[in-house]
BAKE-525458 format. One record per atom (N, C-alpha, C): residue in one letter; x, y, z. Coordinates in steps of 0.1 Angstrom, whole numbers, plus 5000, padded with zeros to 4 digits. Layout:
aXYZ/...
//
This chain:
m144163685043/m144263815038/m145763855038/d146163915027/d147563965025/d147564105032/l148364115043/l148364235051/l148864355043/d149864335035/d150464455028/d149464505016/k148864405009/k147964444999/k146664505005/a146264455016/a145064505023/a145364655027/f146564675032/f146964815037/f146864905025/v147464875014/v147464965002/v145964984997/s145164874997/s143764884993/s143064985002/a143264985015/a142665075024/a143065215022/l144365235018/l144865375015/l144065425003/l143865344993/l143165384981/l141765424984/g141165344993/g139765374997/g139565495004/e140565535013/e140365645022/e140965775016/g141865765007/g142465885000/g143665945006/k143966065002/k145266125005/k145466145020/e144466175028/e144566185042/e145166065049/a144765945044/a145265825049/a146765805045/i147165845033/i148565835029/i149365925038/i148966045040/i149666135049/i149766075063/a148666025068/a148765965082/a149665845082/a149765765072/a150665655072/a152165705072/y152365805064/y153665865064/y154065925077/e153165985084/e153466045097/e153665945107/r153065825106/r153365715115/r154665645113/g155165675101/g156465615098/g156465485090/v155365455083/v155365335074/v156165365061/l157165285059/l158065295048/l157865175039/a158265185026/a158065075017/a158964955021/e160064985028/e160864875033/e160264785044/h159164835049/h158464765060/h157464665053/l157264675040/l156264585034/l156964475025/f156164385021/f156764275013/f155964245000/g156564184991/g155864134979/g155164234971/e153964194966/e153164274957/e152664404965/g152364384978/g151964504985/g153064614986/k154264574987/k155364664987/k155464744974/a155364664963/a155464724949/a154264824948/a153064794952/a151964874951/a152065004959/y152664984972/y152765104981/y153865194975/e154965144970/e155965234963/e155365314952/f154465254944/f153865324933/f152965424938/v152065394947/v151065484953/v151665604959/t152765584967/t153365704974/t154165784964/a154765724954/a155465804943/a154465884935/y153265824932/y152265894924/y151766014932/y151465994945/y150966094953/y151966214955/a153266174956/a154366274957/a154366364945/e154066304933/e154166384921/e152866464917/y151766394920/y150466454916/y149566504927/a149966484940/a149166524951/a147766464951/k147566344946/k146366274945/k146566124946/v145566054949/v145665914950/v145265844936/p146065754932/p145765694919/p144565594920/p143865584909/p142765484909/p143265344909/r142465254913/r142865114914/r143365054901/e142665104890/e142965044877/e144365094872/v144765214877/v146065264873/v147165184881/v146865154894/v147765074901/v147964934895/l146864874891/l146864744884/l147664754871/a147464854863/a148064874850/a149564894852/k149964964862/k151465004863/k152264904871/t151564824880/t152264734889/t151864584886/g150764564880/g150264424879/g149664374891/v149564454902/v148964414915/v147464444915/e146764334918/e145264354919/e144964354934/l144364464938/l144064484952/l142564454955/d142264374965/d140964354970/d140464474979/t139164494979/t138664604988/t138664545003/t138664635012/t138564595026/t137764705034/d137064655044/d136264745053/d137064805065/e138264745067/e139064785078/e139764925075/p139965005085/p140565135083/p142065125080/a142665215072/a144065215069/a144865225081/a144465295091/a145165315104/a145365175111/f144465085110/f144664955115/f145764885108/f145764885095/f146764805088/f148164875089/s148265005090/s149565065092/s150065035105/g149265025115/g149664975129/g150164835128/e149464745121/e149864605120/e151264595113/v151464675102/v152664675095/v153864715104/l153664815112/l154664865121/l154864765132/n153864705137/n153964605148/n154764485143/r154464445130/r155264325124/r156764365123/r157064475118/r158364525116/r159064535130/l158364585140/l158964605153/l159264465159/h158364375157/h158464235163/h159764175157/v159964185144/v161064125138/v162364185143/r162364315143/r163664385147/r163964365162/m162864365171/m163064335185/m163664195187/r163164095179/r163663965181/r165163955176/e165464025165/e166864025161/e167764095171/g167364205175/g168264285184/g168364215198/m167364165203/m167464095216/m168263975216/q168263905205/q169163785203/q170563815205/d171063925199/d172363975201/d172764005215/c171764075222/c171964105236/c172063985244/i171263885242/i171263765250/i172563685248/k173163695236/k174463625234/k175463685244/y175563815245/y176563875254/y176263845269/l174963835272/l174563805286/l174963665289/e174663575280/e175063435283/e176563415284/a177263505278/a178763495279/a179263575291/r178363625299/r178663705311/r179363825308/k178963895298/k179464025294/k178364125294/p177964165306/p176764265307/p177064395301/q178364445302/q178664575296/q178464575281/e178964475275/e178764455260/e177364445257/a176564365265/a175164355263/a174464485263/y174864565273/y174264705275/y174564795263/e175764785258/e176164865247/e175464825234/q175264695233/q174564635222/q173064685222/l172564685234/l171164725235/l170964875232/e171964955237/e171865105233/e171965125218/e172865055212/e173065065197/e171765025190/f171264915195/f170064855189/f168864955190/m168665015202/m167565115203/m167765235195/f169065285194/f169365395185/f168965365171/n169365245166/n169065215152/n167565195150/l166865145161/l165465125160/l164665255158/r165165355166/r164565485165/r164865555151/k166065525147/k166465585134/k165665525123/e165365395124/e164465335113/e163065375114/k162665445125/k161265495126/k160265385128/v160765275132/v159765155134/v158765185145/t159165265155/t158265295166/t157265395162/g157365455150/g156365555146/g156865705149/t157965715156/t158465855158/t159265905146/r158966015141/r159566065129/r160266205133/v161566205130/v162366325130/v162666355116/e162266475111/e162466505097/e162766655096/p163366695085/p163666835083/p162466915082/l162467025090/l161267115089/l160967175075/p162067215068/p161767265054/p161067165045/a161167035049/a160466925040/a158966935041/l158467015051/l157067025053/l156467135044/m157267205036/m156867315028/m155767285018/p155767165012/p154667125003/p153367125010/e153367075023/e152167075030/e151667215034/v152667305037/v152267445039/v151667505027/i152267485015/i151667535003/i150267485000/d150067355003/d148767295001/d147767355011/y148167385023/y147267445033/y146967585028/y147967665024/y147667795020/y146667795008/n146867714998/n145967704986/n144567674990/r144467585000/r143067545004/r142367665012/i143167735020/i142567845027/i142267955018/e143167985008/e142868084998/e141668054990/a141467934988/a140267894980/a138967894988/g139067925001/g137867935009/g137567825018/e138467715018/e138167605026/e138267645041/r137367595049/r137367615063/r137067485071/g137367495084/g137067375092/g135567375095/i135167315106/i133867305110/i133467435118/l132467505113/l132167635118/l131267635130/t131367745138/t130367765149/t129267855144/p128267875153/p127167965149/p127568115149/w128868145153/w129268285156/w130368325146/p130168415137/p131068455126/p132468495131/t132468575141/t133768635146/t134668515151/i134168425158/i134868305162/i135368225150/n134568215140/n134968145127/n136068225120/d135968355120/d137068435114/d138368415121/e138268405134/e139568395143/e140168255141/t139268155141/t139768015141/t139867955128/l139168005118/l138967935105/l138267805106/g137467795117/g136767675120/g137567575128/f136967475133/f137667365140/f138167265130/w139467235132/w140167145122/w140567015129/p140766915121/p141166785127/p142366795137/a142166725148/a143166725160/a143066845169/d142166945166/d141967055175/d141267005188/l141667065199/l140967055211/l140567195215/a139267225215/a138667355218/a137967345231/v138167435240/v137567435253/v136667555255/f135467535259/f134567645263/f134267635278/v134667745285/v134767745299/v133867855305/a133167825316/a132367925323/a132067885337/r131567985345/r131067945358/r129867855357/t129567785368/t128467705368/t127167785365/g126267725357/g124967785354/g124967895343/i126167925337/i126168035327/i125667985314/g125867865310/g125367815297/g126267735289/k127167665295/k128167575287/k127467475279/t126467405285/t125767295278/t124967355266/w124367465268/w123667535257/w124567565245/a125767625249/a126667665238/a127167535231/a127467425238/a127967305232/a126867245223/l125667255227/l124567195219/l124267285207/m124467415208/m124267505196/m125367475186/m126567445190/m127667415181/m127367275174/a126967185182/a126567055176/a125467065166/t124467135169/t123367145160/t123767225147/h124467325149/h124967405137/h125767325128/a126767245134/a127567155125/a126767055118/w125766995125/w124866895119/w124066955108/m123567075110/m122667135100/m123567175087/n124867185089/n125767215078/n126367095072/g125766975075/g126166855068/g127266775074/h127666805086/h128766735093/h128166625102/k128866515103/k128466415113/k128966455127/v128166445137/v128466505150/v128166395161/l129066385170/l128866305182/l128766395194/f127666395201/f127566475213/f127566385225/a128566405234/a128766315246/a128466395258/t127566345267/t127266415279/t127666325291/t128366385300/t128866315312/t127866325324/e126966415323/e126066435335/e124566435332/m124266525322/m122866545319/m122266425312/s121066385314/s120466275307/s120266305292/k120166195284/k119966205270/k118666275267/l117666255275/l116366315273/l116366465275/r117066505286/r117266655289/r117966725277/i118966655272/i119766705261/i118766715248/a117966615246/a117066605235/a116066715236/i115566745248/i114566855250/i115266995246/r116467015250/r117167135246/r117367145231/f117767035226/f117967025211/f116667065204/a115567005208/a114267045202/a113967185203/s114267245214/s114067385216/s114867475207/i116167435205/i117067505196/i116567485181/q116367355178/q116067325164/q114767385159/f113767385167/f112467435163/f112067565168/k113067635175/k112967775180/k111667785189/l111667695199/l110567695208/l111067765221/a110267865226/a110667935238/a110867825249/y112167815254/y112467705262/y111667705275/g111467825281/g110767825294/g109367765293/r108667805282/r107267755281/r107267615276/f108367575267/f108367445262/f108567345273/r109567365281/r109867265292/r108767255302/k107967355303/k106867355313/k105567315306/g105567275293/g104367235287/g103367345284/q103867465281/q102967585280/q102867635266/l103267555256/l103067605242/l101667625239/d101367725230/d099967735226/d099667625215/v098467615211/v098067505203/v098767495189/f099067615184/f099667625171/f101167585172/e101867635183/e103267605185/e103367455188/k102467395195/k102567255198/k102367175185/q101467205177/q101267135164/q102467145155/k103067265155/k104267285146/k105367195152/f105567195165/f106567115171/f106466965168/i105266915170/i105066775168/i105266735153/t104766825144/t104966795130/t106466795126/e107166895130/e108566905127/e109366805133/a109066775146/a109866665153/a109666535147/t108466505142/t108166375136/t108966355123/k109166475116/k109866465103/k111366425105/i111966455116/i113366425117/i113766305125/v112666225129/v112966115138/v113966015132/d113865995119/d114765895112/d116065965107/s116366085110/s117566155105/s118766095111/e119866095103/e121166045108/e122166155109/g123266135115/g124366225115/g124566305128/l123566305137/l123766375150/l123466265160/y124566225167/y124466115177/y124766165191/i124166085201/i124466125215/i124865995222/v125766015232/v126165905240/v126465965254/g126365875264/g126565915278/g125265925285/g125166035294/g123966055301/g123966005315/d125165965320/d125265925334/d126565965340/f126765935353/f127965975360/f129165875359/d128965775350/d129965675349/d130465665334/f130665775328/f131165775314/f132665785313/r133165685306/r134665665307/r135265695293/v136565725293/v137365745281/v137165635271/e137165515276/e137065395267/e135665395260/s134665435268/s133265445262/s133265555251/f133865665254/f133865775244/f134665725231/e135765665233/e136565625221/e135765515213/a135065425220/a134265325213/a133065395206/a132565495211/a131465565205/a131965635192/l133165695193/l133765755181/l134065655170/d134465535174/d134665425164/d133365385157/e132265385165/e130965345160/e130365455151/a130465575156/a129765685148/a130665745137/r131965745139/r132865805129/r132465945126/p132366035136/p131866165133/p132966255127/d132566375122/d133466475117/d133966565129/i133166565139/i133466645151/i132766585163/a133466585174/a132866535187/a132866645197/i131766655205/i131566755215/i131266685228/m132166715238/m132066645251/m131666755261/d130466735266/d129866835276/d130266785290/g131166855296/g131566815310/g132766725310/a133866755303/a135066665302/a135566645316/y135466735325/y135966725339/y135266615347/l134166565342/l133466455349/l133766315342/l134666315332/l134966195325/l135666095335/k135365975335/k135965875345/k137265825339/v138365865346/v139665825343/v140465795356/g141565735355/g142365705367/g143065825372/g143465815385/g144165925391/g143965925406/k144965975414/k144865965428/k143866075434/d143666185427/d142766285432/d142066355420/r141266455424/r140466525413/r141366595403/t142466655408/t143366735399/t143966635390/e144566525394/e145166435386/e144166365376/r142966345380/r141966285371/r141666385360/a141466515364/a141166615354/a142266625344/a143566625349/a144666625340/a144666505330/n144366395336/n144366275327/n143266275317/a142166335321/a140966355312/a141366435300/f141966555303/f142366645292/f143466585283/d144366515290/d145366445282/d144766345272/a143766275277/a143066175269/a142266245258/m141666355260/m140966425250/m141866475239/k142966525242/k143966575232/k144466455224/r144866345231/r145366235224/r144366175215/t143066175219/t141966115211/t141766205198/a141766335200/a141666425189/a142766405178/k143966375183/k145066355174/k144966225167/t144666115175/t144665985169/t143465965160/k142266025163/k141066005155/k141066115144/k141966215145/k142066315135/k140666385133/i140066425144/i138866505143/i138966615154/p138266725152/p138266825163/p137366775174/i137766805186/i136966775198/i136766905206/v135466935209/v135167055216/v134667005230/v135167065241/v134767025254/v134367145262/t133567125272/t133167225281/t133867205295/h134167305302/h134867305314/h134367415323/q134767405336/q134367505346/q135567595350/f135167715354/f136167805361/f136167755376/n137267785382/n137367755397/n136767875405/r136867865418/r136267975426/r136968105426/d138168105419/d138868235418/d138068335409/v137168285401/v136268365393/v135068415401/k135168535405/k134168585415/k132868635408/a131868625415/a130568655410/a130468805405/n131168895412/n130969035408/n132269095404/v133269015399/v134569065394/v134868995381/a134469055370/a134568995357/a136068985353/a136969075359/a138369075356/a138968935361/s138268865369/s138868735374/s138668625363/v138068655352/v137868555341/v139268555333/k140068455337/k141368445331/k141768305328/l142768285320/l143168145316/l143568065328/e144268125338/e144668045349/e143568015359/s142368065356/s141268035365/s140467915361/m140967835351/m140267715348/m140367615359/a139367545362/a139267455374/a140167335373/l140667285384/l141267155386/l142567135380/s142867185368/s144067145362/s144567245352/d145967265352/d146567345342/d146667275329/v146567135330/v146667055318/v145567095307/a144467135312/a143367175303/a143867285294/s144467385299/s144967505291/s146267465283/w147067375288/w148167325281/w147767255268/n146867165270/n146467075258/n145567145248/a144767245253/a143867315244/a144467395233/d143967385221/d144367475210/d143567605210/l142367595215/l141467715216/l140767715229/i140667825235/i139867835248/i138967965247/y137667945249/y136768055250/y136068055263/a135968175269/a135168185282/a133768245278/l132768195285/l131468245284/l131268335297/v130968465294/v130868565305/v129568635304/q128868645315/q127568715315/q127468805328/t127468935326/t127269025338/t125769035341/e125369095352/e123969115355/e123269205344/d123969305340/d123369395329/d123169305316/m124169225313/m123969145301/m122869045302/k122768985314/k121668895317/k120268955315/r120169075320/r118869155319/r118569185304/d119669205296/d119569245282/d119569115273/n119568995279/n119568875271/n120868875262/r121968895268/r123268895260/r124268795267/m125268755259/m126368675264/m127568715258/m128668715265/m129968745259/m130868625258/f131468605246/f132468505244/f133868575243/k134668535252/k136068595253/k137068495251/s137968515241/s138968415237/s140068435247/l140468325254/l141568315263/l142868255257/k142668175247/k143768115240/k143468095226/t144268145216/t143968135202/t145268085195/r145068045183/r146267995175/r147168115172/e146568225169/e147368345165/e146768475172/g147568575173/g147068705177/g146668715192/l145868815195/l145568845208/l144168805212/g143368745203/g142068705207/g141068805205/v139768765206/v138668865204/v137668845215/e136768935216/e135568935224/e134368955216/i133368875217/i132168905209/i130968895219/e129968965215/e128768965223/e127668905214/t126868815220/t125768755213/t124468775220/e123368755213/e122068745219/e122068615227/w121368615238/w121168495246/w119768495251/n118868485242/n117468505244/n116668375243/f116268325255/f115568195255/f114068205252/d113568325252/d112168345248/d111968335233/e112968395226/e112968395211/e113868285205/m114668225214/m115668125210/m116568185200/s117068295203/s117968375194/s119368385201/f120368345194/f121668345200/f122768395190/e122268475181/e123168525171/e124168635176/e125268645169/e126268745173/e125668885170/v126068975179/v125569115178/v126669195172/e126269285162/e127169375156/e127869465166/k129169495164/k129969565174/k129269695178/e128769765168/e128169905171/e126969895180/t126269775180/t125069765188/t125269685201/q126469645203/q126769565216/q126569655228/g125769605237/g125569685249/g125869605262/g124869605271/g125169535283/g126369585291/g127269495294/g128469535302/g129369615293/g129469585280/g130269665271/g131769645273/g132469675262/g133969685263/g134569545266/d135869555270/d136669435273/d136069365285/a136169235285/a135569155296/a136169185309/d137469235309/d138169275321/d137669405326/e136769475319/e136269605323/e134769605327/f134169485328/f132769475329/f132169535341/g132869525352/g132269585364/g131669475373/t130369445373/t129869355383/t128969255376/g128769145383/g127669065380/g127768935373/l128868855374/l128768715368/l127768645377/d126968555371/d125968485378/d126668395389/d126168405401/d126668335412/d125568255419/s124668205410/s123568125416/s123867995422/g125067935417/g125367805422/g124567695415/n123667725406/n122967625399/n123767565388/d123367445384/d124067375373/d123567435360/d124067375349/d123767435336/d122367415332/d121567345341/d120167335338/d119367455341/s120067555348/s119367675352/s119467775341/v118367815336/v118367905324/v117568035327/p118168145323/p117468275325/p116268285316/f115168335321/f113968355312/f113668505311/
//
């Protein structure tokens, strides 16, 4: 296989996002050879002028280069191109250094090494790009035009969150945080189901709860089955028949995948699942339980969130994770729901693009309500929304502002009553 021609072929197959990604990684025409180089020069020039990828027949007509199709991703080939270039340059540069060392001239060898590394970074062979900020204006214009035309990221079930975020976009890391037992897993599963029902491929990863328990909750959401009676086997005959009929219909459905379900789920397993499923969005329930290296819980949590952000960027998909508040969030002091109260690690808040807290006072619990409070947003001061949180009717829709009740007002003014049951997310109010 011709590496350079295969690389260009993969770019044509994946479209403009792949061309942008290759550019961002630092793949230049000078890193390629032969027909592949000629094809790459034409494709990038065509994209720069028309903001679209040329058809294969146009590439053939203009360059005389015939490209075979490939199943490998463009990211693989761009990495190989850069590795090849780096290998050649490292061999050249190190040979010069070795000459000075053999001549017992260590200072000259060191100076040669410094100059070599400077030139290597300047050539962008390592993938690091320093570029003029104004040069990004075409991308800004493209972004604005897409937003103006109504394009959005992957939406949640709650309109106000969608208005604030414009949806979840590639490379986003969104964190939904709450005290134990408030409903993080439910919120994560609602987002997964909503994205799937709107045509997106979704990977749901669970670090603790079994796949069957997740599937039971999914069925309750999907078919609007009162969860308390459903999990206890207390549906009436009509509800049971409807459930079995509808569940049977979706058995062979694709696009919503699950992985995990034990206490030994690792970053490597998650990344492998992403490569297999190739989802549009991934949702990790319980990122703090992800198995990663580290000398203690705090360092492991930090490493887990570093890994989640890195994965979101490299895979170019949004990743939504759930997390816990620490013990500073008191059961009867809603004002303690703050960004700095996220458990185990500040790295979670550093890495996250969006953070939402789930807050439920005793009044809200009695009224079957839940508050989503934004703790970190891309722009502005953030919002608070109230939703239904009714497991009898399986209704979790956002409540209009004028009808919001329960604790009312800003989350910092709630008064009393965050749930302090100590139960895990499997505990659900009925």
